[in-house]
N, C-alpha and C positions, 0 to 999 in steps of 0.2 A: 469516533472514526468518525462518524459523520461529519462531524464541525469542520475538520480540514477538503474531508468530496465537498462540501455546501464549499466552501474555502476555492478548491477549482472548479467547481464547479462558475458561481457569480465572479470568481475574477476570471472564466476567456485561461483562464491555466492550460497550457499541452501536457501538465501531467503532478503526477505527487508519486516523489520515490523515499521510499520509509527506509533504513539502515540503523539497526544495534549501534552505538553510542553516538548518532546527530540526530539532530534536532532533527525533521520533516522537512523534507527540500520542496518545493515548490517549483517546475517548471515554466517559464512566462516569455513566452518569443523566443526559446531555446536557450534561454538564460536559466540555473539554476538559483532559488531566492530561499534562504535560510526564513523559514516561521519560527516568531519567537516563542518559545521556552523550552522546556527540557531535553534533554536527548532519547530516545528510543532506549529505551530496555532490552532485557530482553524476555520479558516476562509484556512488555510492550507490545513487541512486536509476535508475539503468541496470542498474543488478547483480540489486536486489531486484527489476526490474519482469523482468527474463530470464530470475531460478528461478521464475517463478507465470505464463507467459505462455508461448505460442507464438509459433513465426513468423508467419500469419498475425495474430496478434490485433498483434504488434508494428509489422505495416506499415500494421496497420488504423486502430492510433494516430499511426502519419508519415502516409498520409495525409491522415487526420480530421479529425488533431487532438486526436481522444478515444475511448474504447471503454468497453463493457464486459462480462464475463464472471463466467464461476462459476472459483473455484479449489476444489476440494477440500483438503481438510487432513486429511492421517494418516487415510486414509479413511472420519475421522467426520461432522469439519464443512467447509460450504459458508460460503466469504463472496464477496459479492457483492465483482468489482472496477470501479468505475470511476475511470480512468488519463487523464490529459491532459497536451496540453503546457501550459506558460505558461512566459512570461519565456524558451520555448528548454528548459527543464530538465522532466521529466517528474515528474508530483507523481501521486496516489492519496488514494483516499478507496476505505478496503477493509471493511465492513463484513458 
């Protein structure tokens, strides 16, 4: 996750979209650009969520199907994370 967030921050991107079955997408000037690499698996999505959220946030996601929270990256940059359950998988938009 750190590599993806560093890419977003260093490129001045608008955000990052993570969907199971697709490679990560960086949003730059309103346009989605695929990050080179493999598609995100169900396990990848769960691990990525685990790495940036706490127990309460994950519990709220399971209970309500959606959660939004702030994530502080490397003590310098804050991202808004919106995670939701879609087709029984976690997907995230990070801005």
